[in-house]
C-alpha positions in Angstrom: 90.6 -103.1 39.6 88.2 -104.9 37.6 84.2 -104.8 37.8 81.9 -107.0 38.5 79.2 -106.4 35.7 77.1 -109.2 37.2 77.0 -107.4 40.4 76.2 -104.0 39.4 73.5 -105.1 37.0 72.0 -107.3 39.9 72.2 -104.0 42.3 70.8 -102.1 39.4 67.7 -104.8 39.0 67.1 -104.8 42.6 67.5 -100.4 42.7 64.9 -100.9 40.4 62.8 -103.5 41.6 62.9 -101.4 44.8 62.0 -98.3 43.3 59.5 -99.7 41.6 57.8 -101.5 44.7 58.1 -98.4 46.4 56.5 -96.3 44.2 53.7 -99.3 43.3 53.6 -99.8 47.6 54.7 -96.4 49.0 54.3 -93.6 47.0 51.0 -94.2 45.0 49.3 -94.7 48.2 50.4 -91.6 49.8 49.9 -89.5 46.7 46.8 -90.4 46.3 46.1 -90.0 49.9 47.8 -86.7 49.9 45.7 -85.8 46.4 42.4 -87.1 48.5 43.8 -84.6 51.4 44.0 -82.1 49.0 40.6 -82.4 47.5 38.8 -82.4 51.2 40.8 -79.6 51.7 39.6 -78.0 48.5 36.1 -79.1 48.7 36.4 -77.7 52.6 37.5 -74.6 51.5 34.9 -74.4 48.7 32.4 -75.3 51.4 33.6 -72.6 53.3 33.6 -70.0 50.5 30.1 -70.7 49.8 29.1 -70.3 53.5 31.3 -67.0 53.5 29.2 -66.0 50.7 25.8 -67.6 51.9 26.9 -65.8 55.2 27.8 -62.3 53.3 24.1 -62.5 51.0 22.6 -63.0 54.2 24.3 -60.2 56.1 23.3 -58.0 52.6 19.9 -59.0 53.1 19.6 -58.7 56.7 21.3 -55.3 56.5 19.0 -54.6 53.9 15.9 -55.5 55.8 17.4 -53.7 58.7 17.6 -50.7 56.2 14.0 -50.8 55.1 12.9 -51.4 58.8 14.5 -48.0 59.5 12.5 -46.6 56.3 9.5 -47.8 57.5 9.8 -46.5 60.8 11.0 -43.2 59.8 7.7 -43.4 57.4 5.5 -44.6 60.0 6.7 -41.6 62.5 6.8 -39.0 59.9 3.0 -40.2 59.1 2.0 -39.9 63.0 3.8 -36.7 63.4 1.8 -35.6 60.0 -1.5 -37.4 61.5 -0.9 -35.7 65.2 -0.1 -32.3 63.6 -3.6 -32.6 61.5 -5.6 -33.6 64.0 -4.1 -31.1 66.6 -4.9 -28.4 63.6 -8.6 -30.1 63.3 -9.4 -30.1 66.9 -7.9 -26.2 67.2 -10.3 -25.2 64.1 -13.0 -27.2 65.8 -12.7 -26.0 69.2 -12.2 -22.4 67.4 -15.7 -23.1 65.5 -17.2 -24.3 68.8 -16.1 -21.3 70.4 -17.4 -18.7 67.7 -20.8 -20.4 67.7 -21.0 -20.0 71.3 -20.1 -16.2 71.0 -22.8 -16.3 67.9 -25.5 -17.8 70.4 -24.7 -16.0 73.1 -24.7 -12.7 71.2 -27.9 -13.9 69.5 -29.4 -14.7 73.0 -28.2 -11.3 74.3 -29.8 -9.2 71.1 -33.2 -11.5 71.5 -33.1 -10.6 75.1 -32.7 -6.7 74.3 -35.2 -6.9 71.3 -37.8 -8.4 73.7 -36.7 -5.7 76.1 -37.0 -3.1 73.9 -40.3 -4.1 72.2 -41.9 -4.6 75.9 -40.4 -0.8 76.9 -41.8 0.3 73.7 -44.9 -1.2 73.9 -45.9 -0.2 77.7 -44.2 3.6 76.8 -46.2 3.8 73.8 -49.5 2.2 76.0 -48.7 4.7 79.0 -48.4 7.5 76.6 -51.6 6.8 75.3 -53.7 5.9 78.6 -52.2 9.4 79.7 -53.4 11.0 76.6 -56.7 9.4 76.4 -57.5 9.9 80.0 -56.9 13.7 80.2 -58.5 14.2 76.9 -61.6 12.3 78.0 -61.8 14.3 81.5 -61.7 17.4 79.2 -64.2 16.8 76.6 -66.9 18.8 76.4 -69.7 20.3 74.3 -67.5 22.6 72.5 -64.9 20.2 71.8 -67.6 17.5 70.2 -68.8 20.4 68.1 -65.7 21.0 67.0 -65.1 17.2 66.3 -68.2 17.0 64.2 -67.0 20.3 62.4 -63.8 18.9 61.4 -65.4 15.3 60.5 -68.0 17.2 58.2 -65.1 19.2 56.5 -63.6 15.6 56.1 -66.8 14.9 54.2 -66.9 18.0 52.0 -63.3 17.3 50.9 -63.4 13.8 49.8 -61.4 13.3 46.8 -63.1 11.5 43.6 -61.4 8.2 44.2 -62.9 8.2 47.9 -65.8 9.2 46.9 -66.0 6.3 44.2 -64.8 3.8 46.7 -67.4 4.5 49.2 -70.5 4.5 46.9 -69.3 1.5 45.3 -69.2 -0.5 49.0 -72.3 0.6 49.9 -73.8 -0.6 46.6 -71.9 -3.7 47.0 -73.1 -4.1 50.6 -76.7 -4.7 51.8 -76.4 -3.3 55.2 -77.0 0.4 55.7 -74.1 3.1 56.6 -72.9 3.2 60.4 -72.0 6.2 62.0 -70.0 5.6 65.5 -69.3 8.6 67.9 -67.4 8.4 71.2 -70.5 10.7 72.5 -74.3 10.5 72.2 -75.6 13.0 69.2 -78.4 15.0 69.5 -81.7 14.6 66.6 -80.1 18.0 65.1 -76.8 17.1 64.6 -77.5 13.7 63.4 -79.5 15.4 61.0 -76.8 17.7 59.8 -74.6 14.5 59.5 -77.1 12.5 57.2 -77.5 15.7 54.7 -73.8 15.7 54.2 -73.8 11.9 53.8 -76.3 12.3 51.3 -74.8 15.2 49.4 -71.4 14.4 49.6 -71.1 10.4 49.2 -75.0 8.9 48.4 -78.3 10.2 48.4 -81.0 9.0 50.3 -78.7 6.0 52.2 -80.0 4.7 55.2 -77.7 5.7 58.0 -77.3 4.2 61.5 -75.6 5.7 64.8 -74.4 3.9 67.5 -72.0 4.8 70.4 -68.3 3.6 70.6 -66.2 3.3 73.8 -63.3 2.6 71.4 -63.3 5.8 70.0 -61.8 9.1 72.3 -63.9 12.3 71.2 -64.5 11.3 67.6 -66.4 10.1 65.1 -66.4 7.4 62.1 -68.3 6.6 59.1 -68.3 2.6 58.2 -69.6 1.9 54.3 -68.7 -1.9 54.2 -64.6 -2.8 53.8 -64.5 1.6 53.9 -64.0 3.8 56.9 -63.5 7.4 57.4 -63.0 8.7 60.8 -61.8 12.0 62.7 -60.5 11.3 66.1 -58.4 12.1 68.6 -57.0 8.3 69.3 -55.8 8.7 66.0 -53.4 11.3 67.1 -52.4 9.5 70.0 -52.2 6.1 68.0 -49.4 8.4 65.7 -47.8 9.5 69.0 -47.2 6.3 69.9 -45.8 5.0 66.6 -43.1 7.8 67.0 -42.4 6.5 70.5 -41.9 2.8 68.7 -40.2 4.3 65.8 -37.6 6.5 68.0 -36.8 3.1 70.2 -36.6 1.2 67.0 -33.8 3.7 65.4 -32.3 3.8 68.7 -32.1 0.0 68.7 -30.7 -0.3 65.3 -27.9 2.2 65.7 -26.7 0.7 69.2 -26.0 -2.7 66.9 
């Protein structure tokens, strides 16, 4: 069997031409199309990955913002709770202070009313005792009692201490007015003479002496030399009694506080 090499060579050439034509006009466009498609797919995948990454970043940002909002909400709620508690304590303290102030004002008012009542009661009680005593003594006054008053006053002049005598003398020397003697009853000339002699003997010799009657004195006698005064009167005892009554009320009021 013989081989037609010409035919074989022609077929080989035809095959090579066919391969070149296929590669030139078929494979390369297909490959290029496939490359372009693959590139588009790769680009789409890259874009998808970028979008996914952006989505994850946005999600993370949203989550961080959500967490921050939660923290802010917790802080706001915590501060609001603290402010509410603080305001509650402040209102309670203010209410307690107001109640305490009202209680103090009420106690002060009660104490003032109590003191006013006790003061009025002391004054009226002392005044009533003095009025009763004065009325009783004025009704009991007689010549013997008046004589005893004069004797007691003369005895007081006689027993004056040095400082009192000096003060009376100085007061009379500084004053241009005469020595005045007030009595609750009228004195006869003889009694006035006794008193004047006692004044000259125990105070200042030769001093002018004037006599007056005074309704304010109760069975008593009073010597006035300028700003100095010497007296003996039952009214002093009544005043002392009234002072004792006031002191008794005052001590009772202090013990009840």
